[in-house]
C-alpha positions, -999 to 999 in steps of 0.1 A, spaced: -163 344 -308 -144 339 -347 -113 355 -327 -118 325 -295 -120 301 -322 -88 316 -342 -66 318 -312 -78 283 -301 -64 271 -329 -86 240 -334 -87 232 -299 -123 230 -278 -105 230 -245 -81 265 -252 -111 277 -273 -136 271 -236 -104 284 -215 -100 319 -235 -140 323 -237 -138 320 -199 -111 344 -200 -130 371 -220 -161 365 -198 -139 379 -168 -118 404 -185 -153 420 -200 -168 419 -164 -198 399 -178 -202 422 -211 -175 406 -237 -172 425 -271 -144 420 -303 -125 450 -285 -122 433 -255 -109 401 -268 -90 420 -293 -71 433 -260 -69 401 -243 -52 381 -269 -34 411 -281 -47 412 -313 -49 438 -340 -83 446 -358 -86 426 -388 -99 457 -413 -67 477 -401 -45 446 -408 -61 446 -441 -51 480 -441 -19 474 -434 -15 447 -458 -23 468 -487 -1 499 -479 25 474 -480 18 459 -514 14 500 -527 48 504 -513 33 529 -490 64 529 -463 55 556 -438 18 549 -444 29 509 -430 51 523 -402 23 546 -388 -5 524 -389 17 494 -375 27 520 -347 -8 531 -338 -19 495 -338 12 488 -313 -1 516 -293 -31 505 -288 -15 470 -273 -13 452 -310 11 424 -303 41 430 -333 46 392 -336 6 387 -340 5 416 -363 32 397 -388 11 365 -380 -20 382 -392 -1 392 -421 10 356 -434 -25 343 -423 -37 373 -446 -13 365 -476 -23 327 -472 -58 333 -471 -59 355 -504 -36 330 -516 -61 297 -516 -88 324 -524 -75 329 -562 -71 295 -566 -105 281 -548 -131 314 -545 -151 291 -526 -127 294 -498 -139 329 -492 -170 320 -475 -156 310 -445 -181 315 -415 -154 333 -394 -147 361 -419 -168 391 -420 -187 402 -452 -164 433 -457 -128 410 -449 -146 388 -473 -152 414 -502 -122 431 -499 -99 396 -502 -118 390 -533 -103 417 -548 -72 414 -537 -72 375 -546 -86 390 -582 -57 426 -584 -27 406 -571 -4 382 -591 1 348 -576 40 354 -575 36 389 -556 21 360 -528 43 339 -523 73 362 -521 52 382 -494 45 348 -476 82 337 -478 91 371 -465 68 369 -436 81 338 -425 113 349 -425 101 385 -406 82 361 -381 115 346 -371 138 374 -364 109 393 -346 107 363 -320 141 358 -316 149 396 -314 157 418 -282 133 439 -293 103 432 -313 87 461 -327 120 473 -342 124 440 -356 90 440 -373 91 480 -386 123 467 -403 107 441 -419 79 460 -428 104 485 -447 115 455 -463 82 444 -475 76 482 -489 109 484 -503 106 450 -522 71 460 -536 81 490 -559 107 463 -574 99 454 -611 85 419 -618 110 395 -636 86 396 -663 87 436 -664 126 433 -665 124 411 -697 103 432 -710 122 464 -709 153 447 -717 137 432 -750 126 469 -758 157 485 -754 181 489 -783 208 467 -783 243 486 -777 264 498 -804 296 477 -814 328 493 -807 356 507 -827 372 473 -834 339 452 -843 334 418 -845 311 393 -825 317 389 -786 338 357 -779 316 330 -768 313 319 -729 331 351 -724 317 371 -693 306 406 -694 330 430 -681 322 445 -647 336 468 -619 370 462 -616 375 438 -644 390 439 -676 369 447 -705 370 412 -732 373 422 -769 376 401 -804 412 397 -817 427 382 -843 432 346 -844 393 337 -832 402 347 -795 396 370 -769 413 403 -758 412 421 -723 414 458 -727 438 473 -705 439 512 -697 467 530 -701 488 523 -672 523 547 -661 552 528 -676 570 530 -641 539 513 -625 547 481 -645 584 486 -649 592 459 -623 571 432 -642 603 435 -669 598 398 -678 568 371 -676 587 354 -651 583 383 -630 547 379 -634 549 339 -622 562 351 -593 537 374 -584 511 347 -592 536 327 -565 537 352 -539 497 355 -544 496 319 -535 469 316 -561 474 278 -569 451 275 -592 460 303 -613 500 290 -611 489 261 -622 468 265 -653 494 293 -660 522 266 -662 502 244 -680 480 258 -701 499 290 -714 520 293 -746 537 327 -746 537 348 -779 548 378 -767 553 398 -737 556 437 -727 547 447 -693 513 453 -692 511 431 -718 504 394 -726 498 380 -757 495 337 -756 482 303 -772 458 282 -750 471 247 -747 445 224 -747 439 222 -711 431 256 -707 398 267 -694 383 291 -712 380 320 -690 419 318 -682 426 355 -699 399 371 -681 403 361 -651 446 363 -653 438 401 -665 412 405 -627 443 392 -607 469 411 -623 447 443 -623 441 433 -585 475 428 -573 493 456 -593 468 485 -597 467 491 -635 453 474 -662 466 443 -680 460 435 -720 455 399 -720 455 387 -757 446 351 -769 456 338 -801 446 302 -818 478 292 -825 519 294 -820 533 306 -790 564 291 -766 558 255 -752 545 262 -709 562 266 -681 554 234 -676 572 212 -708 598 234 -707 604 225 -670 597 183 -686 621 188 -710 646 202 -691 644 175 -668 644 145 -691 675 164 -710 692 161 -672 681 128 -672 695 116 -705 730 132 -693 731 113 -665 722 81 -681 754 86 -703 777 87 -675 799 59 -671 792 54 -636 756 55 -643 758 31 -662 775 7 -648 746 11 -621 721 5 -643 734 -21 -659 739 -40 -625 707 -30 -617 683 -34 -648 651 -22 -630 666 7 -613 651 39 -627 657 78 -624 636 98 -605 653 127 -597 685 147 -603 693 175 -582 721 202 -603 751 216 -577 728 249 -574 703 234 -556 719 212 -538 739 243 -521 706 263 -520 694 237 -498 723 232 -477 721 272 -478 685 267 -463 694 239 -438 720 248 -426 721 261 -385 731 295 -377 764 301 -366 771 309 -327 796 337 -320 826 319 -293 810 334 -261 840 353 -239 851 330 -210 866 356 -187 885 325 -167 905 320 -198 936 325 -202 940 351 -229 
């Protein structure tokens, strides 16, 4: 009767219908085994065994038990649903022990549930609940429910072997700190730790950060003879964000192929050196030394460009013809100046290709 009540989920009509089906299915003799076979359910005690194997990380035993229940007619989706129900029940029992006195629960299940509630941390139960909810969706949508259920059990047993966050923190606190490098010094605030494929950050003069390079062959970086080649490389890879930050926030102090030293402008982001080193390593296949100093350096590319434009505008204003125009139209402003080189380059780009004159056989030679 407990199996029928649980399957009816509170509906008296469904419970009556299931009871009639059970009586017909058992030919007058209705027992728990016949009801489980009719409903496609697994033995509750065996589901608890499966639950215990999963939490112990016994993947082989859990898969074997799941396969045995499936061979006896249990629906994989129903087995996972029972696991989720047990997880919820044990969680509730851990908070309110009186919930274990459910009349639909057998004494053996009640004793095992109380023992699990006392031994299992709540974080383990909540993690298993979340993973079972995800597994139920996958099994319901999978073309082969048993395969999906087996993969869910493998994931659950694998997670059971992982350390808890408290254990990770405790192991980190007990481990000795790493020895300082040859350069010594403190790490730069806000600098990220180096990871695979990125440049390492170290302390340098002026309170800055340095990206420690690996020695690369000179021939590999020979094509980046000047800093302008680095700018063109960034532009060619269409990293607009890095290009704008480089042009507005980097005051170049010194440059060699594979090594850049700069002072950051006020608008420069704190991680400019790290991201610049990582991008250059990705694009060139060689590690770059990116050093940051506190002061000095040439004007930024944007400042030089603005200064050149201001100089051109000043030269244009000094021209007699422009002065006459400004005198006639006082509100006029010089907004853009195109040099002869820019005009020639634009004309070359916009010019239509010449078409060779076709030979006309009827034209007199």
